[in-house]
C-alpha angles and dihedrals in degrees: 000000000000125000094256092057090045091052092050092046092050092051092046093049089048090053091052090053096049105028098096092104095259112180141172119262122254141094114327113215113232107242127197141140117314114272132222113264112230120218113260118236115266087232091067121104120230118224113199116229112245098227093192090058099038134071147151117245124206137187122191124192137213130173092265099045142298145278126216139187147130141269119216123238114231100193143325149149138221120214118217128190123180091345095309131106107244102168147337145142142212137199125226121215102223090192087063095069110144126194108208104182098058136059139201121355093353091056091048093047094052093042092053091046091053089051093049129091089268089073128359100358091212095181089066097029107031094168140040124199140205119199121185117233099170144006124194137168110271112262099188094242095120099071121174117258127224095239121205120321089223089063093061095112130174109217121172088350091303123116111224114197108118136039116187142125122255117231101356117196103194144025112230124200123190146143113266112198120193130158091358094305122113121198133165116245128188122196141155118263140177108234128184127183116190134158106305098350143076124194125188128181130181141168123190145138128250134181105244093203092067087071094044093256098149143085093288095138091066128070138209138032096310093057093047091046092052091049093050090052089065112061118241093225116088126184113229126190131185123203107180130175119181130179138189114261135034119350120255123235119253112259115242 
């Protein structure tokens, strides 16, 4: 048996061992078809997203560990009426993907792979967007799940088995568009509106394959095996700060 066939067989056997949809615990975002965005009242005040103080965090898992990083926010605004968030949107710069747990050539290799057609295909889809379609007081219905015991990993002396937000105040629904696919997601968030500033934080899990983020350009057992060796579930976190007035430029 030549080395190519051995490599394919190893990947395929690995996929069989880890393809039972294992996933980390945490809050699963509710995902459905994209919703219509209603026009915000003209009486609402727009708060510009401070792109140098805001970011999206991500954590991806594989059987042997995890990788984590950030995605920069290009621009955005939050609409507020009578002290409540009633709308808003922000744009992600997919070329600003940062891998935080690696350095040097390994960091560059993973970053370039995430930007490639295997994942986000940033040359064709340089941005992703999130547009709010609804905000409600948090009801407590979206409780965190325990995940799969096999996903309780210890990486860099940290146990990773749950990804959820403590004490959420609101449920946010919006259309998340990545790689040309728009889907509605609902997740708990902690939202604060004070004089001149809005902050919003969230932590939830999504299935990356629903947005076509997989090895779909490749065919055969090897491609499917590689895809199975990276878990479908991805942790996503939003840390947004928005202020009245002109938007700030993203720090480089």
